[in-house]
Wavefront OBJ file of the C-alpha trace (Angstrom):
o trace
v 17.767 -7.855 -11.379
v 20.120 -8.907 -8.615
v 19.179 -9.576 -5.003
v 21.126 -6.580 -3.729
v 18.368 -4.387 -5.154
v 15.530 -6.481 -3.731
v 16.658 -7.799 -0.339
v 17.073 -4.877 2.063
v 17.629 -7.028 5.155
v 18.642 -10.698 5.045
v 17.537 -11.515 8.598
v 14.340 -13.457 7.900
v 12.291 -15.211 10.547
v 9.361 -17.562 10.112
v 6.154 -15.835 11.178
v 3.557 -18.412 10.129
v 2.830 -21.415 7.958
v 0.183 -21.286 5.262
v -1.507 -23.825 3.032
v -2.817 -22.986 -0.406
v -6.569 -23.366 -0.744
v -8.351 -24.969 -3.730
v -7.900 -21.734 -5.711
v -4.152 -21.674 -4.909
v -4.474 -18.721 -2.497
v -2.518 -18.276 0.702
v -3.886 -16.286 3.626
v -1.245 -14.135 5.249
v -3.323 -12.621 8.075
v -1.342 -14.553 10.713
v 1.784 -12.797 9.454
v 0.212 -9.399 10.197
v 0.436 -8.195 6.617
v -3.204 -7.617 5.729
v -4.187 -4.330 4.148
v -0.787 -3.738 2.587
v 0.383 -3.795 -1.019
v 3.282 -6.047 -1.961
v 5.391 -6.844 -4.960
v 5.933 -10.598 -5.061
v 9.289 -12.135 -5.968
v 10.064 -15.817 -6.435
v 13.483 -17.423 -6.858
v 14.417 -20.618 -8.685
v 14.105 -22.586 -5.430
v 10.428 -21.595 -5.185
v 10.923 -19.245 -2.252
v 8.638 -16.234 -2.274
v 9.447 -12.788 -0.934
v 6.905 -10.008 -0.401
v 8.277 -6.465 -0.681
v 6.001 -3.814 0.899
v 5.057 -1.030 -1.493
v 3.224 2.271 -1.338
v 1.181 3.865 -4.065
v 1.977 7.425 -5.033
v -0.674 9.428 -6.879
v 0.522 10.388 -10.355
v -0.159 14.041 -9.540
v 2.449 13.842 -6.739
v 5.193 12.036 -8.687
v 6.732 15.388 -9.666
v 7.984 15.764 -6.097
v 9.690 12.368 -6.070
v 11.218 13.062 -9.487
v 12.498 16.496 -8.404
v 15.355 15.936 -5.901
v 15.731 19.642 -5.076
v 12.034 20.066 -4.257
v 11.996 16.759 -2.347
v 14.945 17.844 -0.179
v 13.220 21.195 0.483
v 10.042 19.437 1.654
v 12.084 17.063 3.849
v 13.944 20.028 5.382
v 10.645 21.815 6.037
v 9.157 18.752 7.715
v 12.267 18.398 9.887
v 12.094 22.073 10.890
v 8.410 21.712 11.723
v 9.084 18.604 13.850
v 11.763 20.563 15.719
v 9.284 23.372 16.415
v 11.060 25.792 14.092
v 7.883 27.291 12.669
v 6.869 30.820 11.835
v 3.312 32.012 12.408
v 1.487 33.558 9.487
v -1.782 35.434 9.307
v -4.911 33.494 8.425
v -5.734 33.197 4.734
v -9.437 32.693 5.526
v -10.284 36.190 4.273
v -9.291 35.109 0.750
v -11.394 31.949 0.595
v -14.127 33.483 -1.569
v -11.838 35.475 -3.879
v -11.928 34.720 -7.592
v -8.881 32.994 -9.034
v -7.463 34.783 -12.087
l 1 2 3 4 5 6 7 8 9 10 11 12 13 14 15 16 17 18 19 20 21 22 23 24 25 26 27 28 29 30 31 32 33 34 35 36 37 38 39 40 41 42 43 44 45 46 47 48 49 50 51 52 53 54 55 56 57 58 59 60 61 62 63 64 65 66 67 68 69 70 71 72 73 74 75 76 77 78 79 80 81 82 83 84 85 86 87 88 89 90 91 92 93 94 95 96 97 98 99 100
């Protein structure tokens, strides 16, 4: 894997210094990265890069794998953000109906 696929922006800045504890752990809370998921990369010089990741439920992967459906959802979200919405009647009356 080459760096062009990993490094999205090469403008790094130092945000904190950390020291490994006795269990070889580094605390990154000073860098403001707590609560996130990262893939960790290390080069031959020992430099480490954290790449933020998101988890996608397996049941929703179909949308990411289907470019046509994904574009349709993106277009719908854009239309909604622009206020281009159409009112529909409430579906509440169907809530207790049996599903065939």
